[in-house]
C-alpha positions as CSV (number, residue, x, y, z in Angstrom):
1,X,-8.0,-33.6,13.6
2,X,-8.1,-30.3,15.5
3,X,-6.2,-27.4,14.0
4,X,-2.9,-26.4,15.6
5,X,-3.9,-22.8,15.7
6,X,-7.1,-20.7,15.9
7,X,-5.7,-18.6,13.1
8,X,-2.6,-18.2,11.0
9,X,-1.9,-14.7,9.8
10,X,0.5,-14.3,6.9
11,X,2.3,-11.0,7.3
12,X,3.6,-9.0,10.3
13,X,2.9,-5.5,9.0
14,X,0.3,-3.2,10.4
15,X,-2.5,-5.2,8.6
16,X,-1.5,-8.5,10.2
17,X,-1.0,-7.0,13.6
18,X,-4.4,-5.3,13.4
19,X,-6.0,-8.7,12.6
20,X,-4.2,-10.3,15.5
21,X,-5.3,-7.7,17.9
22,X,-8.9,-8.1,16.8
23,X,-8.8,-11.9,17.0
24,X,-7.2,-11.7,20.4
25,X,-10.0,-9.4,21.6
26,X,-12.5,-12.0,20.4
27,X,-10.8,-14.6,22.7
28,X,-8.6,-16.4,20.1
29,X,-5.3,-17.0,21.9
30,X,-3.7,-19.7,19.6
31,X,-2.4,-17.3,16.9
32,X,0.6,-17.7,14.6
33,X,1.9,-14.8,12.6
34,X,4.2,-15.8,9.8
35,X,6.6,-13.2,8.3
36,X,9.1,-13.8,5.5
37,X,11.3,-10.9,6.6
38,X,13.6,-11.0,9.7
39,X,11.4,-8.6,11.8
40,X,8.0,-7.0,12.0
41,X,6.8,-3.8,10.4
42,X,6.1,-4.8,6.8
43,X,6.9,-2.0,4.4
44,X,8.4,0.1,7.3
45,X,10.9,-2.7,8.0
46,X,11.8,-3.5,4.4
47,X,12.1,0.1,3.2
48,X,14.9,2.3,4.5
49,X,16.0,4.4,1.5
50,X,17.1,8.0,2.1
51,X,14.2,10.4,2.5
52,X,11.7,7.6,3.5
53,X,8.7,9.1,5.3
54,X,5.0,8.6,5.6
55,X,3.3,10.5,2.7
56,X,0.2,11.6,4.6
57,X,0.0,13.4,8.0
58,X,1.3,11.1,10.8
59,X,-1.7,11.7,13.0
60,X,-3.9,9.9,10.5
61,X,-1.4,7.1,9.9
62,X,-1.8,5.1,13.1
63,X,-4.5,2.9,14.8
64,X,-7.2,5.2,16.2
65,X,-7.2,3.1,19.4
66,X,-3.5,3.4,19.8
67,X,-2.5,7.0,18.9
68,X,1.1,7.9,19.0
69,X,1.8,11.3,20.6
70,X,5.6,11.1,19.9
71,X,5.7,11.8,16.2
72,X,8.6,14.2,15.6
73,X,7.2,15.8,12.5
74,X,3.8,16.2,10.8
75,X,5.1,13.7,8.2
76,X,7.0,11.2,10.3
77,X,10.3,9.7,9.0
78,X,10.2,6.0,8.2
79,X,12.3,5.0,11.3
80,X,9.5,6.3,13.5
81,X,6.9,4.2,11.8
82,X,9.1,1.2,12.5
83,X,9.4,2.2,16.1
84,X,5.6,2.6,16.3
85,X,5.1,-0.9,14.9
86,X,7.5,-2.3,17.5
87,X,5.5,-0.4,20.2
88,X,2.2,-1.9,19.1
89,X,3.6,-5.4,18.9
90,X,5.0,-5.1,22.5
91,X,1.9,-3.5,24.0
92,X,-0.5,-6.0,22.5
93,X,1.6,-9.0,23.2
94,X,2.1,-10.0,19.5
95,X,5.8,-10.8,19.3
96,X,5.4,-14.3,21.0
97,X,3.0,-15.2,18.2
98,X,5.4,-14.2,15.4
99,X,7.7,-16.4,13.4
100,X,10.2,-14.5,11.2
101,X,12.2,-15.6,8.2
102,X,9.3,-17.9,7.3
103,X,8.1,-18.0,3.7
104,X,4.6,-19.2,3.2
105,X,4.3,-21.0,-0.2
106,X,0.6,-21.7,-0.2
107,X,-2.5,-22.7,1.7
108,X,-5.4,-25.0,1.0
109,X,-8.8,-25.7,2.7
110,X,-9.2,-29.2,4.1
111,X,-12.9,-29.8,3.8
112,X,-12.9,-33.0,6.0
113,X,-11.3,-31.2,8.9
114,X,-12.8,-27.7,8.3
115,X,-9.4,-26.0,8.6
116,X,-6.6,-24.5,6.5
117,X,-3.3,-26.2,5.9
118,X,-0.6,-23.6,5.4
119,X,2.6,-24.8,3.6
120,X,6.0,-23.3,4.6
121,X,9.2,-23.3,2.5
122,X,11.4,-26.1,3.7
123,X,8.6,-28.7,3.7
124,X,6.8,-27.8,7.0
125,X,3.1,-27.0,7.3
126,X,0.8,-25.8,10.0
127,X,-3.0,-26.0,10.3
128,X,-5.4,-23.3,11.5
129,X,-9.2,-22.9,11.7
130,X,-8.9,-19.4,10.1
131,X,-6.5,-18.0,7.6
132,X,-5.8,-14.3,7.4
133,X,-3.6,-13.0,4.5
134,X,-2.0,-9.7,5.3
135,X,0.8,-9.6,2.7
136,X,0.2,-6.0,1.8
137,X,-0.6,-4.3,-1.4
138,X,3.0,-3.2,-2.0
139,X,5.0,-6.2,-1.1
140,X,6.3,-7.7,-4.4
141,X,9.0,-5.5,-5.9
142,X,9.0,-4.8,-9.6
143,X,12.2,-4.9,-11.6
144,X,11.9,-3.2,-15.0
145,X,12.1,-5.4,-18.1
146,X,14.9,-3.5,-19.8
147,X,17.4,-5.1,-22.2
148,X,20.8,-5.5,-20.6
149,X,19.9,-4.5,-17.1
150,X,21.3,-7.8,-15.7
151,X,24.6,-7.1,-17.4
152,X,25.2,-3.6,-15.8
153,X,28.7,-3.6,-14.3
154,X,28.0,-1.0,-11.6
155,X,25.9,-1.1,-8.5
156,X,22.1,-1.8,-8.8
157,X,19.9,-1.0,-5.8
158,X,16.1,-1.4,-5.6
159,X,14.5,0.9,-3.1
160,X,13.1,-2.2,-1.2
161,X,16.6,-3.6,-0.8
162,X,18.6,-0.5,0.1
163,X,22.3,-1.0,0.6
164,X,23.2,1.1,3.6
165,X,26.9,0.4,3.1
166,X,27.0,1.8,-0.4
167,X,28.1,5.5,-0.4
168,X,26.5,7.5,-3.2
169,X,28.8,10.5,-2.6
170,X,30.5,11.7,-5.8
171,X,28.9,8.9,-7.9
172,X,27.2,9.2,-11.3
173,X,23.7,8.0,-10.4
174,X,20.6,7.1,-12.4
175,X,17.1,6.7,-10.9
176,X,14.4,4.9,-12.9
177,X,10.9,5.9,-11.7
178,X,9.1,9.1,-10.6
179,X,6.4,7.6,-8.3
180,X,5.9,8.4,-4.6
181,X,9.1,6.6,-3.6
182,X,11.2,8.5,-6.1
183,X,9.7,11.8,-5.0
184,X,11.3,11.2,-1.6
185,X,14.5,9.6,-2.9
186,X,15.5,12.0,-5.7
187,X,16.2,15.1,-3.5
188,X,18.3,13.1,-1.1
189,X,20.4,11.5,-3.9
190,X,20.8,14.9,-5.5
191,X,22.5,16.2,-2.3
192,X,25.4,13.8,-2.6
193,X,25.7,12.5,-6.1
194,X,28.1,14.2,-8.5
195,X,25.7,13.7,-11.3
196,X,22.1,12.4,-11.3
197,X,19.9,11.4,-14.2
198,X,16.2,10.7,-13.6
199,X,14.4,8.5,-16.1
200,X,10.7,9.4,-16.1
201,X,8.0,7.5,-17.8
202,X,5.0,9.2,-16.2
203,X,5.1,12.5,-14.2
204,X,3.3,12.7,-10.9
205,X,1.0,15.2,-9.3
206,X,2.8,16.7,-6.3
207,X,1.4,19.2,-3.9
208,X,3.2,21.3,-1.2
209,X,4.1,19.4,1.9
210,X,3.0,21.2,5.1
211,X,5.7,19.4,7.0
212,X,7.0,20.8,10.2
213,X,8.6,19.7,13.4
214,X,6.2,19.0,16.2
215,X,7.4,20.8,19.3
216,X,8.1,18.7,22.4
217,X,5.5,20.8,24.3
218,X,2.8,19.8,21.9
219,X,3.8,16.2,22.0
220,X,3.5,16.3,25.8
221,X,0.1,17.8,25.4
222,X,-0.9,14.9,23.1
223,X,0.4,12.4,25.6
224,X,-1.4,14.0,28.5
225,X,-4.7,14.8,26.7
226,X,-5.3,12.2,23.9
227,X,-8.5,14.1,22.9
228,X,-6.3,16.9,21.5
229,X,-4.5,14.5,19.1
230,X,-7.9,12.9,18.2
231,X,-9.1,16.4,17.1
232,X,-5.9,16.8,15.0
233,X,-6.5,13.4,13.5
234,X,-10.1,14.2,12.7
235,X,-9.2,17.5,11.0
236,X,-6.4,15.9,9.0
237,X,-8.6,13.0,7.9
238,X,-11.4,15.4,6.9
239,X,-9.1,17.5,4.8
240,X,-7.7,14.5,3.0
241,X,-11.2,13.2,2.4
242,X,-12.3,16.5,0.9
243,X,-9.2,17.3,-1.2
244,X,-8.1,13.9,-2.3
245,X,-11.0,11.4,-2.0
246,X,-14.0,13.6,-2.9
247,X,-12.6,14.7,-6.2
248,X,-11.5,11.2,-7.1
249,X,-14.3,8.9,-5.9
250,X,-17.1,11.4,-6.4
251,X,-15.6,12.9,-9.6
252,X,-19.0,13.1,-11.4
253,X,-20.6,15.3,-8.7
254,X,-17.5,17.0,-7.4
255,X,-15.4,17.6,-10.4
256,X,-14.6,21.0,-9.1
257,X,-12.7,19.5,-6.2
258,X,-10.6,17.6,-8.6
259,X,-9.9,20.7,-10.6
260,X,-8.9,22.6,-7.5
261,X,-6.4,19.9,-6.4
262,X,-5.0,19.9,-9.9
263,X,-4.5,23.7,-10.0
264,X,-3.0,23.6,-6.5
265,X,-0.4,21.2,-7.8
266,X,0.2,23.2,-11.0
267,X,0.8,26.3,-8.9
268,X,3.2,24.5,-6.7
269,X,5.2,23.4,-9.7
270,X,5.2,26.9,-11.2
271,X,6.5,28.4,-8.0
272,X,9.4,25.9,-7.9
273,X,10.3,25.5,-11.6
274,X,10.6,28.6,-13.7
275,X,12.0,26.9,-16.9
276,X,8.8,26.3,-19.0
277,X,10.3,23.3,-20.9
278,X,11.2,21.5,-17.6
279,X,7.9,22.4,-16.2
280,X,6.1,20.9,-19.2
281,X,8.0,17.7,-18.7
282,X,7.1,17.5,-15.1
283,X,3.4,18.2,-15.7
284,X,1.1,15.1,-15.8
285,X,-1.2,14.9,-18.8
286,X,-3.7,12.7,-16.9
287,X,-6.4,13.7,-14.5
288,X,-5.5,14.2,-10.8
289,X,-6.2,11.0,-8.9
290,X,-5.7,8.5,-11.7
291,X,-2.3,7.8,-10.1
292,X,-1.6,8.2,-6.4
293,X,-0.5,11.9,-5.8
294,X,2.0,12.8,-3.2
295,X,3.5,15.7,-1.2
296,X,7.0,17.3,-1.4
297,X,8.7,20.6,-1.0
298,X,12.0,19.5,-2.5
299,X,11.2,17.2,-5.4
300,X,10.7,19.8,-8.1
301,X,13.6,22.0,-6.8
302,X,16.0,19.0,-7.3
303,X,15.5,19.2,-11.0
304,X,16.6,22.9,-11.1
305,X,20.1,21.9,-9.9
306,X,22.7,21.9,-12.7
307,X,23.9,18.3,-12.0
308,X,20.4,16.8,-12.0
309,X,18.9,15.9,-15.4
310,X,15.4,14.8,-16.3
311,X,15.2,12.2,-19.1
312,X,11.8,11.5,-20.7
313,X,12.9,9.4,-23.6
314,X,12.3,5.7,-23.4
315,X,15.2,3.6,-22.2
316,X,16.4,1.4,-25.1
317,X,18.9,-0.7,-23.2
318,X,21.4,-0.8,-20.3
319,X,25.0,-1.4,-21.1
320,X,27.8,-2.4,-18.8
321,X,28.5,1.2,-17.8
322,X,25.7,3.3,-19.3
323,X,22.0,3.7,-20.1
324,X,21.0,4.3,-23.7
325,X,17.7,6.0,-24.6
326,X,15.6,5.5,-27.7
327,X,16.9,8.8,-29.1
328,X,20.4,7.4,-29.0
329,X,21.6,9.4,-26.0
330,X,24.2,7.5,-23.9
331,X,24.7,8.4,-20.2
332,X,27.5,6.8,-18.3
333,X,26.7,5.9,-14.7
334,X,28.2,4.2,-11.6
335,X,25.0,3.2,-9.8
336,X,21.5,2.4,-11.0
337,X,18.7,3.0,-8.5
338,X,15.4,1.3,-9.2
339,X,12.4,3.2,-7.8
340,X,10.1,1.1,-10.0
341,X,7.5,0.2,-7.4
342,X,5.7,-3.0,-7.0
343,X,4.0,-5.7,-9.1
344,X,0.4,-5.8,-7.8
345,X,-1.6,-7.6,-10.4
346,X,0.7,-10.3,-11.8
347,X,2.3,-11.8,-8.6
348,X,0.0,-10.3,-5.9
349,X,-3.7,-10.8,-5.3
350,X,-3.0,-13.2,-3.7
351,X,0.8,-13.2,-3.0
352,X,0.6,-16.9,-2.2
353,X,-1.3,-19.8,-3.8
354,X,-4.6,-20.2,-2.0
355,X,-6.8,-23.2,-2.8
356,X,-10.3,-23.1,-1.4
357,X,-13.3,-25.5,-1.5
358,X,-13.5,-28.0,-4.4
359,X,-10.0,-27.0,-5.5
360,X,-10.9,-23.4,-6.4
361,X,-7.7,-21.4,-7.0
362,X,-8.1,-17.9,-5.8
363,X,-5.6,-16.2,-8.1
364,X,-6.9,-18.1,-11.1
365,X,-10.5,-17.4,-10.2
366,X,-9.8,-13.7,-9.7
367,X,-8.1,-13.4,-13.1
368,X,-10.8,-15.3,-14.9
369,X,-13.8,-13.8,-13.1
370,X,-12.7,-10.2,-12.2
371,X,-10.9,-9.2,-9.1
372,X,-13.5,-9.1,-6.3
373,X,-14.0,-9.6,-2.6
374,X,-17.1,-9.0,-0.5
375,X,-16.6,-5.7,1.4
376,X,-12.9,-6.2,0.5
377,X,-12.6,-9.0,3.1
378,X,-14.0,-12.4,2.1
379,X,-14.5,-14.5,-1.1
380,X,-17.1,-17.1,-1.9
381,X,-15.7,-20.6,-2.1
382,X,-13.0,-19.8,0.5
383,X,-14.4,-20.6,3.9
384,X,-12.7,-19.1,7.0
385,X,-10.5,-16.9,4.8
386,X,-10.0,-13.3,5.7
387,X,-8.2,-11.6,2.8
388,X,-6.9,-8.2,4.1
389,X,-5.3,-7.0,0.9
390,X,-8.2,-7.6,-1.5
391,X,-9.8,-5.9,-4.4
392,X,-12.0,-3.0,-3.4
393,X,-10.7,-2.9,0.1
394,X,-8.4,0.1,0.2
395,X,-10.5,3.0,1.7
396,X,-9.3,6.6,1.9
397,X,-5.6,7.6,1.8
398,X,-4.5,6.2,5.2
399,X,-4.0,2.4,5.2
400,X,-5.2,2.4,8.8
401,X,-8.7,3.4,7.6
402,X,-8.7,0.1,5.6
403,X,-7.2,-1.9,8.5
404,X,-9.7,-0.7,11.1
405,X,-12.7,-1.2,8.7
406,X,-11.6,-4.8,8.3
407,X,-11.1,-5.3,12.0
408,X,-14.6,-4.1,12.6
409,X,-15.8,-6.6,9.9
410,X,-14.0,-9.4,11.6
411,X,-15.5,-8.4,14.9
412,X,-19.1,-8.4,13.6
413,X,-18.6,-11.7,11.6
414,X,-16.9,-13.6,14.4
415,X,-19.5,-12.5,17.0
416,X,-22.2,-13.7,14.7
417,X,-20.5,-17.1,14.5
418,X,-20.2,-17.3,18.3
419,X,-24.0,-16.5,18.6
420,X,-24.7,-19.4,16.3
421,X,-22.2,-21.7,17.9
422,X,-20.5,-22.0,14.5
423,X,-16.8,-22.3,13.5
424,X,-17.0,-22.0,9.7
425,X,-18.2,-19.0,7.7
426,X,-18.5,-18.4,4.0
427,X,-19.8,-15.4,2.2
428,X,-22.6,-16.3,-0.2
429,X,-22.2,-16.0,-4.0
430,X,-25.2,-13.8,-4.1
431,X,-23.9,-11.3,-1.5
432,X,-20.6,-11.2,-3.3
433,X,-22.1,-10.6,-6.7
434,X,-24.3,-7.8,-5.2
435,X,-21.3,-6.1,-3.7
436,X,-19.3,-6.4,-6.9
437,X,-22.1,-4.9,-8.9
438,X,-22.3,-2.0,-6.5
439,X,-18.6,-1.3,-6.7
440,X,-18.5,-1.4,-10.5
441,X,-21.5,1.0,-10.5
442,X,-19.7,3.4,-8.2
443,X,-16.5,3.2,-10.1
444,X,-18.5,4.7,-13.0
445,X,-18.8,7.9,-11.0
446,X,-15.1,8.2,-10.3
447,X,-12.1,9.8,-12.0
448,X,-11.0,6.3,-13.0
449,X,-14.0,6.1,-15.4
450,X,-14.7,9.7,-16.3
451,X,-11.2,11.3,-16.1
452,X,-8.3,11.1,-18.5
453,X,-6.4,8.2,-17.1
454,X,-5.1,6.5,-20.2
455,X,-1.5,7.8,-19.8
456,X,-1.3,7.5,-16.0
457,X,0.4,4.0,-15.9
458,X,-1.2,3.6,-12.5
459,X,-1.1,0.6,-10.3
460,X,-4.7,1.4,-9.4
461,X,-5.7,-0.4,-12.7
462,X,-5.3,-4.1,-13.1
463,X,-4.2,-5.9,-16.3
464,X,-7.7,-5.7,-17.6
465,X,-7.9,-1.9,-17.3
466,X,-10.2,-2.0,-14.3
467,X,-9.7,0.1,-11.2
468,X,-10.3,-2.5,-8.6
469,X,-7.8,-1.6,-5.9
470,X,-9.6,1.3,-4.2
471,X,-13.1,1.1,-2.7
472,X,-15.0,3.8,-4.6
473,X,-17.0,5.1,-1.7
474,X,-16.3,7.6,1.1
475,X,-14.4,6.3,4.2
476,X,-17.5,7.0,6.2
477,X,-19.5,4.6,4.0
478,X,-16.8,1.9,4.4
479,X,-16.8,2.3,8.2
480,X,-20.6,2.2,8.3
481,X,-20.8,-1.0,6.2
482,X,-18.2,-2.7,8.3
483,X,-20.5,-2.7,11.3
484,X,-23.8,-3.0,9.5
485,X,-23.4,-5.5,6.7
486,X,-26.2,-8.1,6.7
487,X,-25.2,-11.1,8.7
488,X,-27.4,-13.2,6.3
489,X,-24.8,-12.5,3.6
490,X,-22.8,-15.4,5.2
491,X,-23.5,-19.0,5.8
492,X,-22.5,-20.5,9.1
493,X,-21.6,-24.1,10.1
């Protein structure tokens, strides 16, 4: 039987939309984009906590082929990212392909029909020649396993399910977590809460945020002369590559870049926090880059306010009206805010059950044979599967670098199929093994292998202690390989 769709794409965030745009360019019109939320945008639809903003310069956080001249700030607020997602969907005609409030429970390859059958909650299923998973890296919220948390009598809010109707004004608040989300949230809560206690397991490297309002005159210039914004994008990307990526990925050769970034962050902390004991608590004891760093001009200052307290003792339990730490300290609170991030390695990779050829279970295979994917896109034993959030796929700091590399890979692969009059592709085991060995070798030059990462508690590392999320090469290498990988690394039928 013929498949109902050319491709089913799971996820309507920027990754899923990028895949849909590329497939549409290749002539595939029968597309179905399935999204569990009630609208598009992925993380920029789900997240709406106070202070939400992109944590890298906005000019680098967009499709290169669809620049946005209308960012209001260098680091755009989250609402503008949602608006940009809506603009892309409208311009490229993606909304008619989207089905919201639809939870995909799994997918399996039907060998006899050479297509994927995708199961949907409620008993329905659809079939497609190609399956693209774009469920995102940060899509499965993590709730901390703390004794008594389910019995807390006050309000509990996870940052991915923010309650806009709950007023924090005058409340005694607690925030668990000091990652990139908390860095944005804490200063905003500190403005309105009567008392705020922040529970920190691991400090974070924070550098100054060169954020400023983009004048309307400059925005009009970007709209009229797109090349001007492309130059800004190139400069921003180059600086991020130099300061953030070079000292992390090329740590063995460019350890000095890592040291400069670390000292830059230390100087920022010193300028904003004069209390040496508080400064000591806020200073990471792991190498820069082991955990994703971030930018902020207000995070450190928040802890200098008299009603904001930093707690570094382990949480022993949560009571009906309080949090108790391991040293016996009891803090009464009204609201508990969870900035505890996402569970990547236990319930993601993949986010749904995927069964390939001969009953091969992708999640089980990854966990038993190392997390791996050829060029961060395809996996042997899973024909016609494009896995967009895969091990070794994330390149650079901007997610759009990753998305566009994968779009280029799709373009080259699908054109090769067309030239061969084929409809089925599968990466060879040999090509996959060669790529995996290359990635493992290059990780050996990175801060993840040579730095002090043991105390970082970083989501970059999987449950086996391997850093398999980021591609350990320059973004230029990732872009080059996306358009040059050997076509013979695939079989076609």
